[in-house]
C-alpha positions, 0 to 999 in steps of 0.5 A: 323385224320385217320378213322379206320374200327370201326369209319367208318363202325362198328359205323355207321352200329350199329347206323343205326340198333339201329335207325331202331329198334327204328323206328319199335317201333313207330306207327302213333297214337303215333305222333297224340297224340303229335299234339293234345297236343303239350305242351311237344314238345314246352317245350322240345324245349325251354328247350334244346335250351334255358335252357340247354345252360344257365345251361351249362354256369352257371355250367362252370362258377362255376366249371372253372370260364372260366380262359381259354377262350377255356373252355368257348367256349367248354361249349357253343358248347357242351351245344348247340349241339342237343341230337341225337339218343342216347337219343332216345335209352335211352328213349326206354330202360326206356320205356319213351315217344318214340314219344316225344323223336324222335320228339324232336330229329327231331325238334332240329336237324332242328333248330340247324343249324340256332340257334347255330350261333346266340346262340353261338354269344350271349353266347360267348360274355357274356363269353368274358366280364366275363373272365380274358382273351379276347376271340378273335374269327375270 
């Protein structure tokens, strides 16, 4: 796929500007509150790393019954992908807990490279047994 000026320059530049703006909104005291009360961070990580993929699989099974194994694999990969900086922007616009959102984005981005292969193997093997077709991943 050939990259265009929009995808190679404009989009990364706008993302950088948005992230700088979000970073300027944060204070060290915001993060100190998270260290005093880590329950929201732990709950967010568990929800995003465990519950979201399971929910994605259930929705996929209900809507598509995974008649095609590629649809099932797509649901798994999308459900296991981290939220990214867009969630931080939406949190800022909604006047939510920005420090919590940024912390979750950072933690989940660090965990994902290690967790995604493990979770994908577990979830894809469960889809494999519940589909009409055998999924062969090599």
